[in-house]
N, C-alpha and C positions, 0 to 999 in steps of 0.2 A: 885502667883506660877503659872505658864502658864500648862491649862489643853489641853496639846496638844496629838492630836496621834501620830502612829508613823508613818515617812513619808518615802515614798520609790517611788524609779523612775518607770515613767511608764513603761518602758521595762518590769520591773518585774510582773508588774500588767497584761502584756499582754500576758502571758502564764495562761492557766486553770490550776487549782492546781491538778486535777485528770489527766493532761497530762504533770505535771512536773516530771521529773527524780528525781529533789532534793527533792522535796515533798513525792514522793514516796519511795525514800529510808529512809526519816524520817516516813513514815507511815510503812514501813517493821519494822524498829528498835521499834516503838511504839507498832506494834500487837505483837511482839515477847513477849515484856516485858510485856505486859499486859496479854497474855494467861500464861507467866511463873507465875506472880502474881496468875492468878487464881489457878493452880495446885498447888503453894506452899500452899495456903491458905487450900485446899483440902486435901493436905497432911498432913498438921497441924492439923487440927481437925479429920482427920482419926486417927494419931498418940495418940492425946490426949484421945481419945474415948476407945484407948485400954488400956491406963494407969489408968482410972479414971472414974468416974462416967460423964452422961450426962451434971450435972450443972458444974462439975468442968472442963469439955473439953469447955461448953460455955464460963467460964473462960478466960482460955487459949487463945482461938481465938480471944476474944473480948480484950484484955489485952494490944494488941499495938496499938490500938485507944487512949490511954491515954497519951504516948509520942505525938503523932502526934497533939493532942489537945492541949498541953500545948507547944510543941516548933514549930509548923508549921507558926505560924507567923514570928517566927527569921528564919525559913529556906526561905521565902520569900526574907528576908536581903539578907542572904548568893547568892540566885539565883543572886539579881540585883548586888551586892558587885564583884562576880566572874565570871559571864555571865551564862545562863541557860545550854548552851551546855557543858562547861565546870563542872558545878555541875551536870548534867545529867550522864556524862561519871563517874565520880568517883562514885557516890552514887549507880550507875548501877553495877560497878564492886563489891563495898562492899557487895551488895545485893546478889550477885552471889556468892561471898565468903561465906557469911553467910549461904546461904541455902546448898552449899558443905558442911561445918561443921556439920550443922544439919543431913544429909546425912551420914556422915563419922560416928558422934555419933551415930547413930542407928545401923549402921554396928558393931561397935565396943562394945555396950552395951546395956542395956536397960534402957533409960533415966527416970528419973520421972517426974511428971507433973510438978517440978521447972524448970528443964532443958528445958523445950520445954516453958513453960512462959519467961524464959529468953529469947530463940532465939526470940519468939514472941516480946518480949519489945524493944529489939535491932533492928528488922528490923522495927518496929515501929518508933525507932528512927531517922535511915537512910530515911525513908518515908518522915519524917517530912521534910525533904530537897530534895528530890527526885521529890515529886509530885508538889510542887511550880515551880521547874526547869522545869519539864515537860510541865507543864500547860502556862509557858512565852515561850518555845522555838519557837511556831509556828510563831510568831509576828518575828523572825530573820531569816527565810528561805523563806518567800514567800512576795506576796505584799499586802496592805491593802485589795484590792479589793479580794482577795483571802481568807480572812479571813475566812466566810462564809462558803466555800467548804472544806476549810482544816478541820474547827470545825465538819461540816458533815461527813468527812472522819474519824476524830478521833472518834467519835460516832458511825459510823459503826464497826473500829476496836475493841471499847469496846463490844459490841452486839456478835462480833464473838468470842472473847476473853472467855464472858461470857458464850456462849454455847460449845466451846469446852475445857474448863478448867477442867469440872467434867469429863468426859469420858477420857480424857488423864490423867488425874491423877488415875483415877481408872485403865490404861492401865499399867501407869510405876509402881502400887501396884501388880498388877497381873503379872508383868515380874521381878518385882526385890524387890518386897515387899515396904514399905513404903520408906526404905533409897532411892528405883529406883522411887520413885514418885518426892523425893526431887531432885535428881540428874536432874532427867528430868527437874523440876522448874529452877534448878541452869544452864543447858543448853540453856533452851530458853531466859533467862534474858542475859546471856553471848553472843547470838546469836546478840541481838541489838548493842552490842560493836562496832564489826567493821563495821555495818551499819551507827551507828551515824557518825562514824569518818569519812566516805565519805560524810557527808552533809555539804554543802556548808552554809554559814553566810551570808545572801544578804544584811543586814542593818548592818552597823557597830554598835560596843559596843558604848552604851553611854559615854560621856567624865567624867571623874571623877569629883564628887561634891565635892567643896571646904569646907572643913573642916570636912570629912568624917572619922568617929572615931568610935566609940563603937556601937555595935549593937543593944544597946537600944535605943540610939540617932536616929539611922537610921530606928527603926521601929515604933520611935513616928512619925518620919518626913511622915514616909508613910500612916501611920493611919490619921495624919493631912491632909495629900493629897486626900485621899479618904473622908474625911469628908468634904473638900472644894471643892470637884468637883461636880458639878450640876447634873451630868449623873452617875459619880459612885457611889457617896454616895447611892441613891435608889436603883441601880441596885445590889450591894453587898447584901443589906438588901433583895432584892426581893430573890435572889439567896440564902440566909441563910433562910430564912423562907419556901421556897418552899422544898429544903433539908429537913429542920426540919419535915416537914409534910409529906414529901414522904416516908423517909427511913425508918420510925417503921413500916408503915404498907405493905408497900411493901416487906420485910422481914420477921423478926419474926410475923408482924401479920397477916400475909398470911398463913405462915406455922400454927398458931393456926384456922385461919378459916378452912382451910382443914381440920384440925383434928375435929373441930365442925361438920361440914358439912359432913363428913366421905367420903370426895372424895379420900381418900388416897393419896398415892405419885404420882402415875400416873395422877392424877385429878390435885393436884397442878403442876404438869410438864405442863400440858396443859395450865394452866392460865398462868403462866412464859413463855410459848411459845406466846401467844398472845399478851403479854407484850411486848416480844423481837421482834416479827413480826410488831406490831404497831412501837415501836422506832427504827426500822429499815427501817420502811418507811419514817418517818421524816427525819431523818440523810440522805438518798439516796434523798429525795427532798431538801433538802438544798444544798446537792452537785452538784446535778443535775442542779440546778437554778442559784447557785452563789451568788444570794442575793433576800432578801425577802422584798417589800417596806414595809415602816412604821414599821421598824422592832420592836421599842420599843413598840408600840401600840399592835401587832400582839403577842409579849410576854407576855405582860398582859393579853389580852383576852382569849388566849390558856392556860395561866395559871390557870384562873379562872375557866374555861369550864372545864380542865382537874380535877382541885379539885372535879368535883362533878361525875365525874368518881369513883375517889378513893373511895367517900363515896359510890357509888352503888355498889362498888364490895361487900360490907358486907351486901348489901340489897337484889339482885337479888337471885330468889328461886332455878335456877337450874345452873349447871355446865359451860354450855355452854353461859349462860347468862352472868356468872363470866369471861369466857373467853372473849367473846365479851367486857364488860367492862374495862378489862385488858388491851386489844387491843387498847381501847379509851385511857386509860391512858399513854402507851406507844406512842401513836402517837401525842398526846395534850401535855403532860408533856414533853414527849421527845423531841419536838419541840421547845418548850419554852425552854428548855435547851440549845438547839445547839444553838439558836437565842442569849440567853443572855450571852455563852460564846463569842460568835462571838463580840458581842457590846462591852463585857468588854475588850478585845482585842485590839479593834479599838480604843477607847477612852482613855485606859492608857497609860500615857507617857512612852517611853523607858525606862527611867531611874527606873521606879516605877512599872513596869509590874509583877517582881516576888512577891514584896509586894502584891500587888493590886490581883495576883493570889492566894496567900496564905491565905488571908482575905475571897476570895470568895467560896473556898474550904474547909477551917475549919470545917464548920460545919456539910459537907457531910461526911468528911472523919473522923473527931476528936471527933465531938460534939454528931452528931447524932447516932453511934453505941453505946455510952454510955447510950442513951435513952432505949436501949432493954428493960433492966428489969421492967423500968416503963411502957413502952406498956404491958409488960406479968402483972405487977403487975395490970394495969388497964382493961385490957381485963378480967382476973378473977374477977375482982370486978364489973365491969359494962357490960361487953359483948363487942363482937368484933363489933357490928352495932355502938354502942356509940363511940369507941374509934376510929374507922376510920372514924366516922362522924366529930369528935373533929380534928384529924389530917389533913382531907380535908379542914377543916376550916382555919387551919395554914398555909396550903398550899395557899388556896384561898388568904390569908392575902399577900402572895407575891406577887400575881397578882394584887390586889388592890393597893399595894405600888407603882407598875409599872405604874400603869392606874391614880392616884392622882398626881403624880408629871411629871408635865409639860415637863421639859427638857429630862428626861427619855421616857415619851409616845412620843414626838418629834422624838425621835432619830432615826438615820438612819446608815446604814452599807454603808460602800465605794461603 
Protein backbone atom coordinates (compact mmCIF):
# COMPACT_ATOMS: atom_id res chain seq x y z
CA UNK A 1 0.00 0.00 0.00
CA UNK A 2 1.63 3.24 -1.08
CA UNK A 3 2.41 5.78 1.64
CA UNK A 4 2.15 8.81 -0.61
CA UNK A 5 1.21 12.35 0.31
CA UNK A 6 -1.20 14.58 -1.56
CA UNK A 7 0.22 15.79 -4.88
CA UNK A 8 -0.70 19.28 -5.98
CA UNK A 9 0.50 21.32 -8.91
CA UNK A 10 3.37 23.82 -8.41
CA UNK A 11 1.01 26.67 -9.25
CA UNK A 12 -1.06 25.90 -6.18
CA UNK A 13 2.06 26.02 -4.01
CA UNK A 14 3.08 29.42 -5.42
CA UNK A 15 0.44 31.40 -3.48
CA UNK A 16 1.13 31.78 0.24
CA UNK A 17 -1.79 30.53 2.32
CA UNK A 18 -2.21 33.80 4.25
CA UNK A 19 -2.57 35.65 0.92
CA UNK A 20 -4.79 33.09 -0.79
CA UNK A 21 -8.42 34.20 -0.98
CA UNK A 22 -9.59 30.60 -1.11
CA UNK A 23 -7.77 29.74 2.10
CA UNK A 24 -8.95 32.94 3.77
CA UNK A 25 -12.59 32.12 2.96
CA UNK A 26 -12.07 28.70 4.53
CA UNK A 27 -10.42 30.38 7.52
CA UNK A 28 -13.40 32.69 7.96
CA UNK A 29 -15.77 29.73 7.90
CA UNK A 30 -13.62 27.75 10.33
CA UNK A 31 -13.31 30.72 12.72
CA UNK A 32 -17.06 31.42 12.73
CA UNK A 33 -17.80 27.76 13.40
CA UNK A 34 -15.17 27.53 16.16
CA UNK A 35 -16.47 30.65 17.91
CA UNK A 36 -20.00 29.27 17.61
CA UNK A 37 -18.87 26.02 19.22
CA UNK A 38 -17.40 27.91 22.18
CA UNK A 39 -20.55 29.98 22.60
CA UNK A 40 -22.64 26.79 22.45
CA UNK A 41 -20.64 25.07 25.19
CA UNK A 42 -20.80 28.21 27.33
CA UNK A 43 -24.58 28.35 26.92
CA UNK A 44 -24.96 24.61 27.59
CA UNK A 45 -22.93 24.77 30.81
CA UNK A 46 -24.85 27.86 31.96
CA UNK A 47 -28.21 26.22 31.30
CA UNK A 48 -27.09 23.03 33.06
CA UNK A 49 -25.92 24.95 36.15
CA UNK A 50 -29.32 26.65 36.35
CA UNK A 51 -31.08 23.29 36.26
CA UNK A 52 -28.98 21.14 38.61
CA UNK A 53 -25.97 20.78 40.88
CA UNK A 54 -22.40 21.54 39.73
CA UNK A 55 -21.69 17.81 39.49
CA UNK A 56 -24.78 17.25 37.35
CA UNK A 57 -23.82 20.20 35.16
CA UNK A 58 -20.39 18.65 34.71
CA UNK A 59 -21.96 15.42 33.50
CA UNK A 60 -24.15 17.27 30.99
CA UNK A 61 -21.24 19.23 29.53
CA UNK A 62 -18.97 16.16 29.32
CA UNK A 63 -21.50 13.64 27.99
CA UNK A 64 -20.99 14.72 24.37
CA UNK A 65 -17.49 13.25 24.53
CA UNK A 66 -18.93 9.73 24.74
CA UNK A 67 -20.38 9.56 21.19
CA UNK A 68 -17.28 11.31 19.89
CA UNK A 69 -15.07 8.64 21.46
CA UNK A 70 -17.23 5.81 20.13
CA UNK A 71 -18.03 7.12 16.65
CA UNK A 72 -15.18 9.38 15.56
CA UNK A 73 -13.23 6.68 13.72
CA UNK A 74 -16.37 5.94 11.75
CA UNK A 75 -16.69 9.66 11.07
CA UNK A 76 -13.32 9.53 9.37
CA UNK A 77 -14.65 6.84 7.04
CA UNK A 78 -17.61 9.10 6.17
CA UNK A 79 -15.24 12.00 5.41
CA UNK A 80 -13.16 9.83 3.07
CA UNK A 81 -16.18 8.28 1.37
CA UNK A 82 -18.14 11.47 0.64
CA UNK A 83 -15.42 14.12 0.72
CA UNK A 84 -14.59 16.44 3.63
CA UNK A 85 -16.20 19.58 2.16
CA UNK A 86 -19.55 17.89 1.61
CA UNK A 87 -19.46 16.33 5.08
CA UNK A 88 -18.49 19.62 6.76
CA UNK A 89 -21.36 21.42 5.02
CA UNK A 90 -23.92 18.78 5.96
CA UNK A 91 -22.82 18.35 9.55
CA UNK A 92 -22.53 22.13 10.10
CA UNK A 93 -26.11 22.56 8.91
CA UNK A 94 -27.28 19.85 11.31
CA UNK A 95 -25.34 21.42 14.19
CA UNK A 96 -26.90 24.82 13.52
CA UNK A 97 -30.42 23.36 13.40
CA UNK A 98 -29.78 21.42 16.63
CA UNK A 99 -28.65 24.53 18.51
CA UNK A 100 -31.66 26.48 17.17
CA UNK A 101 -33.89 23.67 18.49
CA UNK A 102 -32.22 24.02 21.90
CA UNK A 103 -32.92 27.77 21.87
CA UNK A 104 -36.57 27.21 20.94
CA UNK A 105 -36.89 24.58 23.66
CA UNK A 106 -35.58 27.04 26.25
CA UNK A 107 -38.00 29.71 25.06
CA UNK A 108 -40.99 27.38 25.13
CA UNK A 109 -40.36 25.57 28.40
CA UNK A 110 -37.93 24.97 31.22
CA UNK A 111 -36.16 21.78 30.13
CA UNK A 112 -34.73 19.39 32.66
CA UNK A 113 -31.19 18.10 32.69
CA UNK A 114 -32.25 15.09 30.64
CA UNK A 115 -33.24 17.34 27.73
CA UNK A 116 -29.99 19.29 27.87
CA UNK A 117 -28.09 16.02 28.09
CA UNK A 118 -29.93 14.76 25.01
CA UNK A 119 -28.89 17.90 23.09
CA UNK A 120 -25.29 17.36 24.17
CA UNK A 121 -25.32 13.70 23.09
CA UNK A 122 -26.77 14.47 19.65
CA UNK A 123 -24.29 17.32 19.21
CA UNK A 124 -21.51 14.87 20.08
CA UNK A 125 -22.79 12.38 17.49
CA UNK A 126 -22.71 15.05 14.77
CA UNK A 127 -19.30 16.21 15.99
CA UNK A 128 -17.96 12.68 15.45
CA UNK A 129 -18.58 13.23 11.73
CA UNK A 130 -17.79 16.95 11.58
CA UNK A 131 -14.40 16.98 13.32
CA UNK A 132 -12.55 14.48 11.05
CA UNK A 133 -13.93 16.19 7.95
CA UNK A 134 -12.98 19.65 9.22
CA UNK A 135 -9.46 18.43 9.92
CA UNK A 136 -9.14 16.78 6.50
CA UNK A 137 -10.43 19.73 4.45
CA UNK A 138 -7.20 21.84 4.31
CA UNK A 139 -5.43 19.23 2.16
CA UNK A 140 -8.05 19.80 -0.55
CA UNK A 141 -7.92 23.63 -0.65
CA UNK A 142 -4.21 24.44 -0.83
CA UNK A 143 -0.84 23.10 -1.95
CA UNK A 144 1.36 20.79 0.08
CA UNK A 145 3.94 23.51 0.64
CA UNK A 146 1.28 25.63 2.38
CA UNK A 147 0.01 23.00 4.84
CA UNK A 148 2.15 24.30 7.70
CA UNK A 149 0.87 27.84 7.19
CA UNK A 150 -2.71 26.57 7.07
CA UNK A 151 -2.19 24.71 10.35
CA UNK A 152 -0.77 27.89 11.84
CA UNK A 153 -3.80 29.88 10.67
CA UNK A 154 -6.10 27.21 12.05
CA UNK A 155 -4.35 27.34 15.43
CA UNK A 156 -4.68 31.14 15.50
CA UNK A 157 -8.39 30.82 14.74
CA UNK A 158 -8.78 28.29 17.56
CA UNK A 159 -7.07 30.65 20.03
CA UNK A 160 -9.33 33.52 18.89
CA UNK A 161 -12.41 31.33 19.30
CA UNK A 162 -11.37 30.38 22.84
CA UNK A 163 -10.91 34.05 23.73
CA UNK A 164 -14.17 35.26 22.19
CA UNK A 165 -16.44 32.34 23.07
CA UNK A 166 -16.97 33.15 26.76
CA UNK A 167 -17.59 36.91 26.39
CA UNK A 168 -19.93 36.40 23.42
CA UNK A 169 -21.80 33.67 25.29
CA UNK A 170 -22.18 36.01 28.26
CA UNK A 171 -23.37 38.81 25.97
CA UNK A 172 -25.97 36.49 24.45
CA UNK A 173 -27.26 35.60 27.92
CA UNK A 174 -27.36 39.26 28.95
CA UNK A 175 -29.39 40.24 25.87
CA UNK A 176 -31.66 37.26 25.42
CA UNK A 177 -31.15 34.80 28.26
CA UNK A 178 -29.78 31.33 27.71
CA UNK A 179 -31.92 30.97 24.60
CA UNK A 180 -30.27 34.09 23.19
CA UNK A 181 -26.84 32.58 23.75
CA UNK A 182 -27.86 29.39 21.97
CA UNK A 183 -29.30 31.49 19.14
CA UNK A 184 -26.01 33.38 18.78
CA UNK A 185 -24.12 30.08 18.62
CA UNK A 186 -26.45 28.83 15.88
CA UNK A 187 -26.00 32.08 13.93
CA UNK A 188 -22.20 31.81 14.06
CA UNK A 189 -22.21 28.16 12.98
CA UNK A 190 -24.67 29.04 10.23
CA UNK A 191 -22.44 31.88 8.96
CA UNK A 192 -19.80 29.29 8.11
CA UNK A 193 -22.07 27.64 5.53
CA UNK A 194 -22.15 30.35 2.81
CA UNK A 195 -18.42 30.90 3.26
CA UNK A 196 -17.72 27.19 2.81
CA UNK A 197 -19.83 27.15 -0.35
CA UNK A 198 -17.40 29.66 -1.91
CA UNK A 199 -14.31 27.57 -1.10
CA UNK A 200 -12.82 25.86 -4.16
CA UNK A 201 -11.32 22.40 -3.97
CA UNK A 202 -7.86 22.58 -5.50
CA UNK A 203 -7.26 18.83 -5.45
CA UNK A 204 -9.61 16.32 -7.04
CA UNK A 205 -11.31 13.79 -4.85
CA UNK A 206 -9.41 10.47 -4.81
CA UNK A 207 -10.76 7.79 -7.09
CA UNK A 208 -13.17 5.31 -5.62
CA UNK A 209 -11.40 2.29 -4.23
CA UNK A 210 -12.49 -1.04 -5.68
CA UNK A 211 -14.50 -3.07 -3.27
CA UNK A 212 -15.51 -0.12 -1.13
CA UNK A 213 -18.28 -1.39 1.06
CA UNK A 214 -19.13 -1.53 4.74
CA UNK A 215 -17.95 1.18 7.09
CA UNK A 216 -16.28 -1.43 9.26
CA UNK A 217 -14.19 -2.73 6.37
CA UNK A 218 -13.09 0.77 5.38
CA UNK A 219 -12.28 1.56 9.00
CA UNK A 220 -10.09 -1.53 9.30
CA UNK A 221 -8.41 -0.60 6.03
CA UNK A 222 -7.67 2.87 7.38
CA UNK A 223 -6.24 1.51 10.62
CA UNK A 224 -4.04 -0.92 8.70
CA UNK A 225 -2.84 1.98 6.54
CA UNK A 226 -1.79 3.92 9.65
CA UNK A 227 -0.19 0.86 11.27
CA UNK A 228 1.94 0.15 8.18
CA UNK A 229 2.97 3.75 7.49
CA UNK A 230 6.47 4.46 8.86
CA UNK A 231 5.70 8.12 9.66
CA UNK A 232 1.98 8.11 10.47
CA UNK A 233 2.16 5.21 12.92
CA UNK A 234 4.49 6.94 15.42
CA UNK A 235 3.00 10.36 14.64
CA UNK A 236 -0.55 9.35 15.58
CA UNK A 237 0.80 7.76 18.79
CA UNK A 238 2.82 10.92 19.53
CA UNK A 239 -0.29 13.10 19.10
CA UNK A 240 -2.45 10.78 21.23
CA UNK A 241 0.02 10.69 24.14
CA UNK A 242 0.50 14.45 23.96
CA UNK A 243 -3.24 15.09 24.10
CA UNK A 244 -3.76 12.57 26.88
CA UNK A 245 -1.12 14.23 29.04
CA UNK A 246 -2.09 17.80 28.17
CA UNK A 247 -5.88 18.03 28.26
CA UNK A 248 -6.44 16.97 31.90
CA UNK A 249 -4.04 19.35 33.67
CA UNK A 250 -4.77 22.30 31.40
CA UNK A 251 -8.54 22.04 31.96
CA UNK A 252 -9.84 20.58 35.24
CA UNK A 253 -6.35 20.39 36.75
CA UNK A 254 -5.76 24.11 36.30
CA UNK A 255 -9.10 24.92 37.95
CA UNK A 256 -8.19 22.79 40.96
CA UNK A 257 -4.71 24.32 41.12
CA UNK A 258 -6.14 27.85 41.12
CA UNK A 259 -8.48 26.94 43.96
CA UNK A 260 -5.65 25.33 45.94
CA UNK A 261 -3.36 28.35 45.57
CA UNK A 262 -6.11 30.90 46.20
CA UNK A 263 -5.62 32.62 42.84
CA UNK A 264 -9.34 33.03 42.24
CA UNK A 265 -10.96 33.34 38.84
CA UNK A 266 -8.85 36.40 37.97
CA UNK A 267 -5.62 34.54 38.63
CA UNK A 268 -6.77 31.54 36.65
CA UNK A 269 -7.68 33.88 33.82
CA UNK A 270 -4.14 35.27 33.83
CA UNK A 271 -2.66 31.78 33.63
CA UNK A 272 -4.97 30.89 30.74
CA UNK A 273 -4.06 34.18 29.05
CA UNK A 274 -0.38 33.26 29.35
CA UNK A 275 -1.06 29.93 27.69
CA UNK A 276 -3.11 31.59 24.95
CA UNK A 277 -0.38 34.13 24.19
CA UNK A 278 2.25 31.39 23.96
CA UNK A 279 0.11 29.22 21.70
CA UNK A 280 -0.74 32.23 19.55
CA UNK A 281 2.94 33.12 19.11
CA UNK A 282 3.70 29.51 18.10
CA UNK A 283 0.90 29.53 15.55
CA UNK A 284 1.98 32.92 14.19
CA UNK A 285 5.56 31.70 13.87
CA UNK A 286 4.53 28.74 11.72
CA UNK A 287 2.13 30.91 9.69
CA UNK A 288 4.82 33.47 8.85
CA UNK A 289 7.69 31.04 8.23
CA UNK A 290 5.59 28.54 6.31
CA UNK A 291 8.09 25.75 6.86
CA UNK A 292 10.16 24.63 9.83
CA UNK A 293 13.25 22.58 8.87
CA UNK A 294 13.55 19.12 10.40
CA UNK A 295 9.92 19.32 11.50
CA UNK A 296 9.80 15.79 12.90
CA UNK A 297 12.82 16.34 15.13
CA UNK A 298 11.60 19.76 16.27
CA UNK A 299 8.20 18.29 17.12
CA UNK A 300 9.74 15.69 19.41
CA UNK A 301 12.12 18.11 21.11
CA UNK A 302 9.58 20.85 21.85
CA UNK A 303 7.05 18.26 23.07
CA UNK A 304 9.56 16.92 25.61
CA UNK A 305 10.64 20.38 26.76
CA UNK A 306 7.03 21.58 26.86
CA UNK A 307 6.11 18.70 29.15
CA UNK A 308 8.55 20.02 31.76
CA UNK A 309 6.68 23.32 31.68
CA UNK A 310 3.43 21.44 32.40
CA UNK A 311 5.02 19.87 35.49
CA UNK A 312 6.43 23.27 36.53
CA UNK A 313 2.94 24.81 36.57
CA UNK A 314 2.13 23.01 39.81
CA UNK A 315 5.53 23.71 41.38
CA UNK A 316 6.19 27.42 40.89
CA UNK A 317 5.38 29.35 44.08
CA UNK A 318 3.87 32.53 42.63
CA UNK A 319 1.00 33.38 40.31
CA UNK A 320 3.30 35.19 37.87
CA UNK A 321 5.61 32.19 37.85
CA UNK A 322 2.63 30.07 36.84
CA UNK A 323 1.76 32.60 34.11
CA UNK A 324 5.32 32.25 32.78
CA UNK A 325 5.12 28.47 32.89
CA UNK A 326 1.77 28.55 31.07
CA UNK A 327 3.31 30.85 28.44
CA UNK A 328 6.05 28.25 27.89
CA UNK A 329 3.46 25.46 27.69
CA UNK A 330 1.50 27.35 25.05
CA UNK A 331 4.60 28.18 23.01
CA UNK A 332 6.20 24.72 23.09
CA UNK A 333 3.21 22.39 23.16
CA UNK A 334 1.40 24.66 20.71
CA UNK A 335 4.34 24.50 18.30
CA UNK A 336 4.47 20.70 18.62
CA UNK A 337 0.74 20.44 17.93
CA UNK A 338 0.85 22.72 14.89
CA UNK A 339 3.84 20.91 13.37
CA UNK A 340 2.44 17.44 14.04
CA UNK A 341 -0.85 18.44 12.38
CA UNK A 342 0.99 19.72 9.31
CA UNK A 343 3.13 16.56 9.12
CA UNK A 344 0.06 14.38 9.41
CA UNK A 345 -1.66 16.11 6.49
CA UNK A 346 1.50 16.11 4.40
CA UNK A 347 2.11 12.36 4.75
CA UNK A 348 -1.45 10.99 4.73
CA UNK A 349 -2.62 9.69 1.37
CA UNK A 350 -5.59 11.55 -0.14
CA UNK A 351 -7.90 8.55 0.08
CA UNK A 352 -7.19 8.13 3.81
CA UNK A 353 -6.96 11.67 5.15
CA UNK A 354 -10.34 11.54 6.93
CA UNK A 355 -9.54 8.28 8.71
CA UNK A 356 -6.06 9.44 9.64
CA UNK A 357 -7.47 12.70 11.01
CA UNK A 358 -10.12 10.88 13.04
CA UNK A 359 -7.50 8.60 14.59
CA UNK A 360 -5.25 11.53 15.48
CA UNK A 361 -8.03 13.60 17.09
CA UNK A 362 -9.81 10.74 18.86
CA UNK A 363 -7.97 11.21 22.15
CA UNK A 364 -8.23 15.01 22.22
CA UNK A 365 -11.96 15.25 21.50
CA UNK A 366 -13.24 11.87 22.65
CA UNK A 367 -11.07 10.12 25.22
CA UNK A 368 -9.29 12.90 27.13
CA UNK A 369 -12.49 14.67 28.35
CA UNK A 370 -13.62 11.37 29.86
CA UNK A 371 -10.48 11.35 32.04
CA UNK A 372 -11.53 14.47 33.96
CA UNK A 373 -13.13 12.47 36.81
CA UNK A 374 -9.90 10.46 37.08
CA UNK A 375 -7.85 13.68 37.23
CA UNK A 376 -10.14 15.04 39.95
CA UNK A 377 -9.90 11.84 41.96
CA UNK A 378 -6.11 11.73 41.60
CA UNK A 379 -5.72 15.37 42.70
CA UNK A 380 -7.87 14.67 45.73
CA UNK A 381 -5.75 11.67 46.67
CA UNK A 382 -2.21 12.72 45.69
CA UNK A 383 -2.25 16.48 45.18
CA UNK A 384 -1.84 18.70 42.14
CA UNK A 385 1.96 18.44 42.01
CA UNK A 386 1.96 14.66 41.59
CA UNK A 387 -0.87 14.66 39.04
CA UNK A 388 0.68 17.42 36.92
CA UNK A 389 4.00 15.54 36.98
CA UNK A 390 2.32 12.29 35.91
CA UNK A 391 0.45 14.01 33.07
CA UNK A 392 3.66 15.76 32.01
CA UNK A 393 5.40 12.37 31.85
CA UNK A 394 2.69 11.06 29.50
CA UNK A 395 3.07 14.17 27.33
CA UNK A 396 6.86 13.73 27.30
CA UNK A 397 6.42 10.12 26.22
CA UNK A 398 4.74 11.44 23.08
CA UNK A 399 7.79 13.54 22.30
CA UNK A 400 10.10 10.61 22.98
CA UNK A 401 8.05 8.53 20.54
CA UNK A 402 8.82 11.08 17.84
CA UNK A 403 12.51 11.12 18.69
CA UNK A 404 13.08 7.35 18.77
CA UNK A 405 11.26 6.77 15.47
CA UNK A 406 13.78 7.28 12.68
CA UNK A 407 11.25 7.96 9.89
CA UNK A 408 9.32 10.48 12.00
CA UNK A 409 12.46 12.10 13.38
CA UNK A 410 13.71 12.66 9.82
CA UNK A 411 10.31 13.73 8.47
CA UNK A 412 10.23 17.08 6.67
CA UNK A 413 7.43 19.42 5.64
CA UNK A 414 7.19 20.19 1.91
